[in-house]
mmCIF file of the N, C-alpha and C atoms, coordinates in Angstrom:
data_MODEL
# 
_entry.id   MODEL 
# 
loop_
_atom_site.group_PDB 
_atom_site.id 
_atom_site.type_symbol 
_atom_site.label_atom_id 
_atom_site.label_alt_id 
_atom_site.label_comp_id 
_atom_site.label_asym_id 
_atom_site.label_entity_id 
_atom_site.label_seq_id 
_atom_site.pdbx_PDB_ins_code 
_atom_site.Cartn_x 
_atom_site.Cartn_y 
_atom_site.Cartn_z 
_atom_site.occupancy 
_atom_site.B_iso_or_equiv 
_atom_site.pdbx_formal_charge 
_atom_site.auth_seq_id 
_atom_site.auth_comp_id 
_atom_site.auth_asym_id 
_atom_site.auth_atom_id 
_atom_site.pdbx_PDB_model_num 
ATOM 1   N N  . MET A 1 1  ? -45.866 6.057  -107.452 1.00 0.00 ? 1  MET A N  1 
ATOM 2   C CA . MET A 1 1  ? -46.199 5.092  -106.416 1.00 0.00 ? 1  MET A CA 1 
ATOM 3   C C  . MET A 1 1  ? -47.018 5.774  -105.336 1.00 0.00 ? 1  MET A C  1 
ATOM 4   N N  . SER A 1 2  ? -47.888 5.038  -104.788 1.00 0.00 ? 2  SER A N  1 
ATOM 5   C CA . SER A 1 2  ? -48.673 5.540  -103.682 1.00 0.00 ? 2  SER A CA 1 
ATOM 6   C C  . SER A 1 2  ? -47.761 5.792  -102.482 1.00 0.00 ? 2  SER A C  1 
ATOM 7   N N  . THR A 1 3  ? -48.030 6.865  -101.769 1.00 0.00 ? 3  THR A N  1 
ATOM 8   C CA . THR A 1 3  ? -47.192 7.209  -100.620 1.00 0.00 ? 3  THR A CA 1 
ATOM 9   C C  . THR A 1 3  ? -47.216 6.117  -99.570  1.00 0.00 ? 3  THR A C  1 
ATOM 10  N N  . GLY A 1 4  ? -48.393 5.597  -99.257  1.00 0.00 ? 4  GLY A N  1 
ATOM 11  C CA . GLY A 1 4  ? -48.493 4.541  -98.259  1.00 0.00 ? 4  GLY A CA 1 
ATOM 12  C C  . GLY A 1 4  ? -47.745 3.295  -98.674  1.00 0.00 ? 4  GLY A C  1 
ATOM 13  N N  . LEU A 1 5  ? -47.888 2.915  -99.923  1.00 0.00 ? 5  LEU A N  1 
ATOM 14  C CA . LEU A 1 5  ? -47.194 1.729  -100.409 1.00 0.00 ? 5  LEU A CA 1 
ATOM 15  C C  . LEU A 1 5  ? -45.679 1.941  -100.383 1.00 0.00 ? 5  LEU A C  1 
ATOM 16  N N  . THR A 1 6  ? -45.255 3.137  -100.726 1.00 0.00 ? 6  THR A N  1 
ATOM 17  C CA . THR A 1 6  ? -43.826 3.443  -100.705 1.00 0.00 ? 6  THR A CA 1 
ATOM 18  C C  . THR A 1 6  ? -43.260 3.311  -99.300  1.00 0.00 ? 6  THR A C  1 
ATOM 19  N N  . PHE A 1 7  ? -43.898 3.954  -98.334  1.00 0.00 ? 7  PHE A N  1 
ATOM 20  C CA . PHE A 1 7  ? -43.399 3.909  -96.961  1.00 0.00 ? 7  PHE A CA 1 
ATOM 21  C C  . PHE A 1 7  ? -43.469 2.502  -96.379  1.00 0.00 ? 7  PHE A C  1 
ATOM 22  N N  . GLU A 1 8  ? -44.539 1.781  -96.658  1.00 0.00 ? 8  GLU A N  1 
ATOM 23  C CA . GLU A 1 8  ? -44.663 0.424  -96.132  1.00 0.00 ? 8  GLU A CA 1 
ATOM 24  C C  . GLU A 1 8  ? -43.604 -0.502 -96.725  1.00 0.00 ? 8  GLU A C  1 
ATOM 25  N N  . THR A 1 9  ? -43.326 -0.341 -98.010  1.00 0.00 ? 9  THR A N  1 
ATOM 26  C CA . THR A 1 9  ? -42.315 -1.178 -98.654  1.00 0.00 ? 9  THR A CA 1 
ATOM 27  C C  . THR A 1 9  ? -40.930 -0.871 -98.095  1.00 0.00 ? 9  THR A C  1 
ATOM 28  N N  . ILE A 1 10 ? -40.612 0.415  -97.960  1.00 0.00 ? 10 ILE A N  1 
ATOM 29  C CA . ILE A 1 10 ? -39.311 0.792  -97.403  1.00 0.00 ? 10 ILE A CA 1 
ATOM 30  C C  . ILE A 1 10 ? -39.211 0.358  -95.944  1.00 0.00 ? 10 ILE A C  1 
ATOM 31  N N  . PHE A 1 11 ? -40.289 0.534  -95.188  1.00 0.00 ? 11 PHE A N  1 
ATOM 32  C CA . PHE A 1 11 ? -40.300 0.106  -93.785  1.00 0.00 ? 11 PHE A CA 1 
ATOM 33  C C  . PHE A 1 11 ? -40.080 -1.398 -93.685  1.00 0.00 ? 11 PHE A C  1 
ATOM 34  N N  . GLY A 1 12 ? -40.767 -2.154 -94.529  1.00 0.00 ? 12 GLY A N  1 
ATOM 35  C CA . GLY A 1 12 ? -40.610 -3.604 -94.513  1.00 0.00 ? 12 GLY A CA 1 
ATOM 36  C C  . GLY A 1 12 ? -39.199 -4.039 -94.849  1.00 0.00 ? 12 GLY A C  1 
ATOM 37  N N  . LEU A 1 13 ? -38.577 -3.369 -95.798  1.00 0.00 ? 13 LEU A N  1 
ATOM 38  C CA . LEU A 1 13 ? -37.203 -3.701 -96.166  1.00 0.00 ? 13 LEU A CA 1 
ATOM 39  C C  . LEU A 1 13 ? -36.235 -3.342 -95.042  1.00 0.00 ? 13 LEU A C  1 
ATOM 40  N N  . SER A 1 14 ? -36.393 -2.166 -94.476  1.00 0.00 ? 14 SER A N  1 
ATOM 41  C CA . SER A 1 14 ? -35.440 -1.724 -93.453  1.00 0.00 ? 14 SER A CA 1 
ATOM 42  C C  . SER A 1 14 ? -35.597 -2.464 -92.129  1.00 0.00 ? 14 SER A C  1 
ATOM 43  N N  . HIS A 1 15 ? -36.784 -3.049 -91.867  1.00 0.00 ? 15 HIS A N  1 
ATOM 44  C CA . HIS A 1 15 ? -37.004 -3.769 -90.621  1.00 0.00 ? 15 HIS A CA 1 
ATOM 45  C C  . HIS A 1 15 ? -36.989 -5.290 -90.790  1.00 0.00 ? 15 HIS A C  1 
ATOM 46  N N  . GLY A 1 16 ? -36.580 -5.757 -91.940  1.00 0.00 ? 16 GLY A N  1 
ATOM 47  C CA . GLY A 1 16 ? -36.413 -7.191 -92.143  1.00 0.00 ? 16 GLY A CA 1 
ATOM 48  C C  . GLY A 1 16 ? -37.695 -7.969 -92.393  1.00 0.00 ? 16 GLY A C  1 
ATOM 49  N N  . VAL A 1 17 ? -38.795 -7.271 -92.651  1.00 0.00 ? 17 VAL A N  1 
ATOM 50  C CA . VAL A 1 17 ? -40.054 -7.966 -92.949  1.00 0.00 ? 17 VAL A CA 1 
ATOM 51  C C  . VAL A 1 17 ? -39.992 -8.604 -94.332  1.00 0.00 ? 17 VAL A C  1 
ATOM 52  N N  . ILE A 1 18 ? -39.383 -7.904 -95.271  1.00 0.00 ? 18 ILE A N  1 
ATOM 53  C CA . ILE A 1 18 ? -39.165 -8.440 -96.618  1.00 0.00 ? 18 ILE A CA 1 
ATOM 54  C C  . ILE A 1 18 ? -37.678 -8.342 -96.928  1.00 0.00 ? 18 ILE A C  1 
ATOM 55  N N  . ASP A 1 19 ? -37.209 -9.163 -97.862  1.00 0.00 ? 19 ASP A N  1 
ATOM 56  C CA . ASP A 1 19 ? -35.799 -9.090 -98.238  1.00 0.00 ? 19 ASP A CA 1 
ATOM 57  C C  . ASP A 1 19 ? -35.642 -8.301 -99.540  1.00 0.00 ? 19 ASP A C  1 
ATOM 58  N N  . GLN A 1 20 ? -34.408 -8.171 -99.998  1.00 0.00 ? 20 GLN A N  1 
ATOM 59  C CA . GLN A 1 20 ? -34.119 -7.341 -101.173 1.00 0.00 ? 20 GLN A CA 1 
ATOM 60  C C  . GLN A 1 20 ? -34.819 -7.849 -102.433 1.00 0.00 ? 20 GLN A C  1 
ATOM 61  N N  . SER A 1 21 ? -34.896 -9.147 -102.626 1.00 0.00 ? 21 SER A N  1 
ATOM 62  C CA . SER A 1 21 ? -35.544 -9.673 -103.835 1.00 0.00 ? 21 SER A CA 1 
ATOM 63  C C  . SER A 1 21 ? -37.050 -9.405 -103.804 1.00 0.00 ? 21 SER A C  1 
ATOM 64  N N  . GLN A 1 22 ? -37.688 -9.530 -102.647 1.00 0.00 ? 22 GLN A N  1 
ATOM 65  C CA . GLN A 1 22 ? -39.112 -9.223 -102.539 1.00 0.00 ? 22 GLN A CA 1 
ATOM 66  C C  . GLN A 1 22 ? -39.363 -7.734 -102.769 1.00 0.00 ? 22 GLN A C  1 
ATOM 67  N N  . TYR A 1 23 ? -38.476 -6.908 -102.237 1.00 0.00 ? 23 TYR A N  1 
ATOM 68  C CA . TYR A 1 23 ? -38.583 -5.456 -102.442 1.00 0.00 ? 23 TYR A CA 1 
ATOM 69  C C  . TYR A 1 23 ? -38.499 -5.124 -103.936 1.00 0.00 ? 23 TYR A C  1 
ATOM 70  N N  . SER A 1 24 ? -37.546 -5.741 -104.623 1.00 0.00 ? 24 SER A N  1 
ATOM 71  C CA . SER A 1 24 ? -37.373 -5.488 -106.048 1.00 0.00 ? 24 SER A CA 1 
ATOM 72  C C  . SER A 1 24 ? -38.607 -5.901 -106.834 1.00 0.00 ? 24 SER A C  1 
ATOM 73  N N  . ILE A 1 25 ? -39.191 -7.033 -106.479 1.00 0.00 ? 25 ILE A N  1 
ATOM 74  C CA . ILE A 1 25 ? -40.400 -7.509 -107.162 1.00 0.00 ? 25 ILE A CA 1 
ATOM 75  C C  . ILE A 1 25 ? -41.566 -6.557 -106.912 1.00 0.00 ? 25 ILE A C  1 
ATOM 76  N N  . LEU A 1 26 ? -41.715 -6.091 -105.678 1.00 0.00 ? 26 LEU A N  1 
ATOM 77  C CA . LEU A 1 26 ? -42.797 -5.148 -105.356 1.00 0.00 ? 26 LEU A CA 1 
ATOM 78  C C  . LEU A 1 26 ? -42.649 -3.839 -106.124 1.00 0.00 ? 26 LEU A C  1 
ATOM 79  N N  . VAL A 1 27 ? -41.438 -3.316 -106.167 1.00 0.00 ? 27 VAL A N  1 
ATOM 80  C CA . VAL A 1 27 ? -41.213 -2.061 -106.887 1.00 0.00 ? 27 VAL A CA 1 
ATOM 81  C C  . VAL A 1 27 ? -41.472 -2.253 -108.384 1.00 0.00 ? 27 VAL A C  1 
ATOM 82  N N  . ALA A 1 28 ? -41.016 -3.356 -108.948 1.00 0.00 ? 28 ALA A N  1 
ATOM 83  C CA . ALA A 1 28 ? -41.256 -3.627 -110.370 1.00 0.00 ? 28 ALA A CA 1 
ATOM 84  C C  . ALA A 1 28 ? -42.747 -3.757 -110.663 1.00 0.00 ? 28 ALA A C  1 
ATOM 85  N N  . ALA A 1 29 ? -43.488 -4.406 -109.774 1.00 0.00 ? 29 ALA A N  1 
ATOM 86  C CA . ALA A 1 29 ? -44.932 -4.565 -109.972 1.00 0.00 ? 29 ALA A CA 1 
ATOM 87  C C  . ALA A 1 29 ? -45.649 -3.221 -109.917 1.00 0.00 ? 29 ALA A C  1 
ATOM 88  N N  . VAL A 1 30 ? -45.236 -2.357 -109.003 1.00 0.00 ? 30 VAL A N  1 
ATOM 89  C CA . VAL A 1 30 ? -45.877 -1.043 -108.895 1.00 0.00 ? 30 VAL A CA 1 
ATOM 90  C C  . VAL A 1 30 ? -45.573 -0.191 -110.125 1.00 0.00 ? 30 VAL A C  1 
ATOM 91  N N  . VAL A 1 31 ? -44.341 -0.211 -110.570 1.00 0.00 ? 31 VAL A N  1 
ATOM 92  C CA . VAL A 1 31 ? -43.978 0.554  -111.765 1.00 0.00 ? 31 VAL A CA 1 
ATOM 93  C C  . VAL A 1 31 ? -44.714 0.004  -112.990 1.00 0.00 ? 31 VAL A C  1 
ATOM 94  N N  . ALA A 1 32 ? -44.770 -1.312 -113.123 1.00 0.00 ? 32 ALA A N  1 
ATOM 95  C CA . ALA A 1 32 ? -45.480 -1.928 -114.255 1.00 0.00 ? 32 ALA A CA 1 
ATOM 96  C C  . ALA A 1 32 ? -46.966 -1.608 -114.221 1.00 0.00 ? 32 ALA A C  1 
ATOM 97  N N  . SER A 1 33 ? -47.540 -1.522 -113.026 1.00 0.00 ? 33 SER A N  1 
ATOM 98  C CA . SER A 1 33 ? -48.965 -1.223 -112.924 1.00 0.00 ? 33 SER A CA 1 
ATOM 99  C C  . SER A 1 33 ? -49.283 0.200  -113.368 1.00 0.00 ? 33 SER A C  1 
ATOM 100 N N  . ALA A 1 34 ? -48.284 1.047  -113.449 1.00 0.00 ? 34 ALA A N  1 
ATOM 101 C CA . ALA A 1 34 ? -48.483 2.396  -113.972 1.00 0.00 ? 34 ALA A CA 1 
ATOM 102 C C  . ALA A 1 34 ? -48.136 2.478  -115.457 1.00 0.00 ? 34 ALA A C  1 
ATOM 103 N N  . VAL A 1 35 ? -47.099 1.779  -115.881 1.00 0.00 ? 35 VAL A N  1 
ATOM 104 C CA . VAL A 1 35 ? -46.612 1.890  -117.251 1.00 0.00 ? 35 VAL A CA 1 
ATOM 105 C C  . VAL A 1 35 ? -47.465 1.090  -118.237 1.00 0.00 ? 35 VAL A C  1 
ATOM 106 N N  . VAL A 1 36 ? -47.802 -0.137 -117.897 1.00 0.00 ? 36 VAL A N  1 
ATOM 107 C CA . VAL A 1 36 ? -48.525 -1.011 -118.824 1.00 0.00 ? 36 VAL A CA 1 
ATOM 108 C C  . VAL A 1 36 ? -49.889 -0.430 -119.225 1.00 0.00 ? 36 VAL A C  1 
ATOM 109 N N  . PRO A 1 37 ? -50.734 0.027  -118.290 1.00 0.00 ? 37 PRO A N  1 
ATOM 110 C CA . PRO A 1 37 ? -52.009 0.614  -118.727 1.00 0.00 ? 37 PRO A CA 1 
ATOM 111 C C  . PRO A 1 37 ? -51.830 1.860  -119.596 1.00 0.00 ? 37 PRO A C  1 
ATOM 112 N N  . THR A 1 38 ? -50.778 2.639  -119.341 1.00 0.00 ? 38 THR A N  1 
ATOM 113 C CA . THR A 1 38 ? -50.509 3.814  -120.164 1.00 0.00 ? 38 THR A CA 1 
ATOM 114 C C  . THR A 1 38 ? -50.156 3.402  -121.590 1.00 0.00 ? 38 THR A C  1 
ATOM 115 N N  . LEU A 1 39 ? -49.322 2.385  -121.739 1.00 0.00 ? 39 LEU A N  1 
ATOM 116 C CA . LEU A 1 39 ? -48.964 1.909  -123.076 1.00 0.00 ? 39 LEU A CA 1 
ATOM 117 C C  . LEU A 1 39 ? -50.177 1.356  -123.813 1.00 0.00 ? 39 LEU A C  1 
ATOM 118 N N  . ILE A 1 40 ? -51.015 0.617  -123.116 1.00 0.00 ? 40 ILE A N  1 
ATOM 119 C CA . ILE A 1 40 ? -52.226 0.068  -123.729 1.00 0.00 ? 40 ILE A CA 1 
ATOM 120 C C  . ILE A 1 40 ? -53.160 1.192  -124.169 1.00 0.00 ? 40 ILE A C  1 
ATOM 121 N N  . ALA A 1 41 ? -53.338 2.175  -123.305 1.00 0.00 ? 41 ALA A N  1 
ATOM 122 C CA . ALA A 1 41 ? -54.218 3.294  -123.651 1.00 0.00 ? 41 ALA A CA 1 
ATOM 123 C C  . ALA A 1 41 ? -53.689 4.061  -124.854 1.00 0.00 ? 41 ALA A C  1 
ATOM 124 N N  . ASN A 1 42 ? -52.387 4.282  -124.906 1.00 0.00 ? 42 ASN A N  1 
ATOM 125 C CA . ASN A 1 42 ? -51.816 5.004  -126.049 1.00 0.00 ? 42 ASN A CA 1 
ATOM 126 C C  . ASN A 1 42 ? -51.915 4.198  -127.332 1.00 0.00 ? 42 ASN A C  1 
ATOM 127 N N  . ALA A 1 43 ? -51.867 2.881  -127.244 1.00 0.00 ? 43 ALA A N  1 
ATOM 128 C CA . ALA A 1 43 ? -51.920 2.046  -128.443 1.00 0.00 ? 43 ALA A CA 1 
ATOM 129 C C  . ALA A 1 43 ? -53.330 1.924  -129.006 1.00 0.00 ? 43 ALA A C  1 
ATOM 130 N N  . PHE A 1 44 ? -54.325 1.839  -128.134 1.00 0.00 ? 44 PHE A N  1 
ATOM 131 C CA . PHE A 1 44 ? -55.675 1.534  -128.600 1.00 0.00 ? 44 PHE A CA 1 
ATOM 132 C C  . PHE A 1 44 ? -56.642 2.710  -128.593 1.00 0.00 ? 44 PHE A C  1 
ATOM 133 N N  . TYR A 1 45 ? -56.302 3.786  -127.938 1.00 0.00 ? 45 TYR A N  1 
ATOM 134 C CA . TYR A 1 45 ? -57.246 4.890  -127.804 1.00 0.00 ? 45 TYR A CA 1 
ATOM 135 C C  . TYR A 1 45 ? -56.696 6.176  -128.396 1.00 0.00 ? 45 TYR A C  1 
ATOM 136 N N  . LEU A 1 46 ? -56.205 6.085  -129.630 1.00 0.00 ? 46 LEU A N  1 
ATOM 137 C CA . LEU A 1 46 ? -55.719 7.250  -130.347 1.00 0.00 ? 46 LEU A CA 1 
ATOM 138 C C  . LEU A 1 46 ? -56.926 8.116  -130.732 1.00 0.00 ? 46 LEU A C  1 
ATOM 139 N N  . PRO A 1 47 ? -56.911 9.404  -130.425 1.00 0.00 ? 47 PRO A N  1 
ATOM 140 C CA . PRO A 1 47 ? -58.071 10.267 -130.718 1.00 0.00 ? 47 PRO A CA 1 
ATOM 141 C C  . PRO A 1 47 ? -58.167 10.597 -132.211 1.00 0.00 ? 47 PRO A C  1 
ATOM 142 N N  . HIS A 1 48 ? -58.745 9.701  -132.973 1.00 0.00 ? 48 HIS A N  1 
ATOM 143 C CA . HIS A 1 48 ? -58.838 9.878  -134.420 1.00 0.00 ? 48 HIS A CA 1 
ATOM 144 C C  . HIS A 1 48 ? -59.623 11.132 -134.808 1.00 0.00 ? 48 HIS A C  1 
ATOM 145 N N  . HIS A 1 49 ? -60.539 11.562 -133.980 1.00 0.00 ? 49 HIS A N  1 
ATOM 146 C CA . HIS A 1 49 ? -61.327 12.746 -134.301 1.00 0.00 ? 49 HIS A CA 1 
ATOM 147 C C  . HIS A 1 49 ? -60.490 14.032 -134.243 1.00 0.00 ? 49 HIS A C  1 
ATOM 148 N N  . LEU A 1 50 ? -59.299 13.988 -133.673 1.00 0.00 ? 50 LEU A N  1 
ATOM 149 C CA . LEU A 1 50 ? -58.436 15.161 -133.604 1.00 0.00 ? 50 LEU A CA 1 
ATOM 150 C C  . LEU A 1 50 ? -57.370 15.179 -134.697 1.00 0.00 ? 50 LEU A C  1 
ATOM 151 N N  . LEU A 1 51 ? -57.240 14.094 -135.450 1.00 0.00 ? 51 LEU A N  1 
ATOM 152 C CA . LEU A 1 51 ? -56.232 14.007 -136.495 1.00 0.00 ? 51 LEU A CA 1 
ATOM 153 C C  . LEU A 1 51 ? -56.762 14.586 -137.803 1.00 0.00 ? 51 LEU A C  1 
ATOM 154 N N  . PRO A 1 52 ? -55.879 15.222 -138.596 1.00 0.00 ? 52 PRO A N  1 
ATOM 155 C CA . PRO A 1 52 ? -56.337 15.738 -139.902 1.00 0.00 ? 52 PRO A CA 1 
ATOM 156 C C  . PRO A 1 52 ? -56.673 14.580 -140.839 1.00 0.00 ? 52 PRO A C  1 
ATOM 157 N N  . GLU A 1 53 ? -57.635 14.820 -141.729 1.00 0.00 ? 53 GLU A N  1 
ATOM 158 C CA . GLU A 1 53 ? -58.057 13.770 -142.659 1.00 0.00 ? 53 GLU A CA 1 
ATOM 159 C C  . GLU A 1 53 ? -57.203 13.803 -143.922 1.00 0.00 ? 53 GLU A C  1 
ATOM 160 N N  . THR A 1 54 ? -56.993 12.613 -144.513 1.00 0.00 ? 54 THR A N  1 
ATOM 161 C CA . THR A 1 54 ? -56.269 12.505 -145.782 1.00 0.00 ? 54 THR A CA 1 
ATOM 162 C C  . THR A 1 54 ? -57.261 12.671 -146.919 1.00 0.00 ? 54 THR A C  1 
ATOM 163 N N  . ALA A 1 55 ? -56.772 12.564 -148.146 1.00 0.00 ? 55 ALA A N  1 
ATOM 164 C CA . ALA A 1 55 ? -57.645 12.696 -149.316 1.00 0.00 ? 55 ALA A CA 1 
ATOM 165 C C  . ALA A 1 55 ? -58.687 11.592 -149.360 1.00 0.00 ? 55 ALA A C  1 
ATOM 166 N N  . GLU A 1 56 ? -58.348 10.422 -148.809 1.00 0.00 ? 56 GLU A N  1 
ATOM 167 C CA . GLU A 1 56 ? -59.282 9.302  -148.800 1.00 0.00 ? 56 GLU A CA 1 
ATOM 168 C C  . GLU A 1 56 ? -60.296 9.405  -147.659 1.00 0.00 ? 56 GLU A C  1 
ATOM 169 N N  . GLY A 1 57 ? -60.170 10.427 -146.826 1.00 0.00 ? 57 GLY A N  1 
ATOM 170 C CA . GLY A 1 57 ? -61.109 10.604 -145.731 1.00 0.00 ? 57 GLY A CA 1 
ATOM 171 C C  . GLY A 1 57 ? -60.712 9.911  -144.433 1.00 0.00 ? 57 GLY A C  1 
ATOM 172 N N  . GLU A 1 58 ? -59.514 9.313  -144.408 1.00 0.00 ? 58 GLU A N  1 
ATOM 173 C CA . GLU A 1 58 ? -59.054 8.646  -143.191 1.00 0.00 ? 58 GLU A CA 1 
ATOM 174 C C  . GLU A 1 58 ? -58.129 9.572  -142.412 1.00 0.00 ? 58 GLU A C  1 
ATOM 175 N N  . ALA A 1 59 ? -58.142 9.447  -141.099 1.00 0.00 ? 59 ALA A N  1 
ATOM 176 C CA . ALA A 1 59 ? -57.254 10.248 -140.262 1.00 0.00 ? 59 ALA A CA 1 
ATOM 177 C C  . ALA A 1 59 ? -55.834 9.728  -140.369 1.00 0.00 ? 59 ALA A C  1 
ATOM 178 N N  . GLU A 1 60 ? -54.898 10.641 -140.469 1.00 0.00 ? 60 GLU A N  1 
ATOM 179 C CA . GLU A 1 60 ? -53.497 10.263 -140.588 1.00 0.00 ? 60 GLU A CA 1 
ATOM 180 C C  . GLU A 1 60 ? -52.691 10.923 -139.473 1.00 0.00 ? 60 GLU A C  1 
ATOM 181 N N  . PRO A 1 61 ? -51.957 10.135 -138.689 1.00 0.00 ? 61 PRO A N  1 
ATOM 182 C CA . PRO A 1 61 ? -51.154 10.727 -137.617 1.00 0.00 ? 61 PRO A CA 1 
ATOM 183 C C  . PRO A 1 61 ? -50.047 11.620 -138.171 1.00 0.00 ? 61 PRO A C  1 
ATOM 184 N N  . GLN A 1 62 ? -49.813 12.739 -137.536 1.00 0.00 ? 62 GLN A N  1 
ATOM 185 C CA . GLN A 1 62 ? -48.778 13.671 -137.942 1.00 0.00 ? 62 GLN A CA 1 
ATOM 186 C C  . GLN A 1 62 ? -47.709 13.733 -136.864 1.00 0.00 ? 62 GLN A C  1 
ATOM 187 N N  . PRO A 1 63 ? -46.431 13.867 -137.244 1.00 0.00 ? 63 PRO A N  1 
ATOM 188 C CA . PRO A 1 63 ? -45.385 14.016 -136.230 1.00 0.00 ? 63 PRO A CA 1 
ATOM 189 C C  . PRO A 1 63 ? -45.554 15.338 -135.493 1.00 0.00 ? 63 PRO A C  1 
ATOM 190 N N  . VAL A 1 64 ? -45.189 15.339 -134.243 1.00 0.00 ? 64 VAL A N  1 
ATOM 191 C CA . VAL A 1 64 ? -45.309 16.529 -133.411 1.00 0.00 ? 64 VAL A CA 1 
ATOM 192 C C  . VAL A 1 64 ? -43.954 17.212 -133.347 1.00 0.00 ? 64 VAL A C  1 
ATOM 193 N N  . ALA A 1 65 ? -43.931 18.495 -133.679 1.00 0.00 ? 65 ALA A N  1 
ATOM 194 C CA . ALA A 1 65 ? -42.688 19.260 -133.609 1.00 0.00 ? 65 ALA A CA 1 
ATOM 195 C C  . ALA A 1 65 ? -42.529 19.802 -132.194 1.00 0.00 ? 65 ALA A C  1 
ATOM 196 N N  . VAL A 1 66 ? -41.329 19.669 -131.670 1.00 0.00 ? 66 VAL A N  1 
ATOM 197 C CA . VAL A 1 66 ? -41.040 20.158 -130.331 1.00 0.00 ? 66 VAL A CA 1 
ATOM 198 C C  . VAL A 1 66 ? -40.085 21.341 -130.463 1.00 0.00 ? 66 VAL A C  1 
ATOM 199 N N  . GLU A 1 67 ? -40.487 22.472 -129.903 1.00 0.00 ? 67 GLU A N  1 
ATOM 200 C CA . GLU A 1 67 ? -39.648 23.654 -129.968 1.00 0.00 ? 67 GLU A CA 1 
ATOM 201 C C  . GLU A 1 67 ? -38.739 23.716 -128.754 1.00 0.00 ? 67 GLU A C  1 
ATOM 202 N N  . ALA A 1 68 ? -37.486 24.048 -129.016 1.00 0.00 ? 68 ALA A N  1 
ATOM 203 C CA . ALA A 1 68 ? -36.537 24.230 -127.909 1.00 0.00 ? 68 ALA A CA 1 
ATOM 204 C C  . ALA A 1 68 ? -36.600 25.683 -127.470 1.00 0.00 ? 68 ALA A C  1 
ATOM 205 N N  . ARG A 1 69 ? -36.760 25.911 -126.189 1.00 0.00 ? 69 ARG A N  1 
ATOM 206 C CA . ARG A 1 69 ? -36.822 27.266 -125.671 1.00 0.00 ? 69 ARG A CA 1 
ATOM 207 C C  . ARG A 1 69 ? -35.492 27.621 -125.015 1.00 0.00 ? 69 ARG A C  1 
ATOM 208 N N  . ARG A 1 70 ? -35.014 28.795 -125.365 1.00 0.00 ? 70 ARG A N  1 
ATOM 209 C CA . ARG A 1 70 ? -33.762 29.255 -124.767 1.00 0.00 ? 70 ARG A CA 1 
ATOM 210 C C  . ARG A 1 70 ? -34.069 30.165 -123.593 1.00 0.00 ? 70 ARG A C  1 
ATOM 211 N N  . GLN A 1 71 ? -33.315 29.966 -122.550 1.00 0.00 ? 71 GLN A N  1 
ATOM 212 C CA . GLN A 1 71 ? -33.427 30.862 -121.406 1.00 0.00 ? 71 GLN A CA 1 
ATOM 213 C C  . GLN A 1 71 ? -32.214 31.765 -121.397 1.00 0.00 ? 71 GLN A C  1 
ATOM 214 N N  . GLY A 1 72 ? -32.446 33.026 -121.188 1.00 0.00 ? 72 GLY A N  1 
ATOM 215 C CA . GLY A 1 72 ? -31.282 33.866 -121.234 1.00 0.00 ? 72 GLY A CA 1 
ATOM 216 C C  . GLY A 1 72 ? -31.542 35.195 -120.833 1.00 0.00 ? 72 GLY A C  1 
# 
């Protein structure tokens, strides 16, 4: 969330400018405005040029292995 929007929303709630339901709607809209474009970008803009090619010449997505690092 933008710092200004965060402070203004909290200020409005604490000073009675907006009520709890309006605050909840504003926070949900701000979170959605960050999450929805990310989901759309991940769904439609897969970098096919970075994926390995199959025998038919098409790119095939591969699972990503995540290594666990131990601290000690």
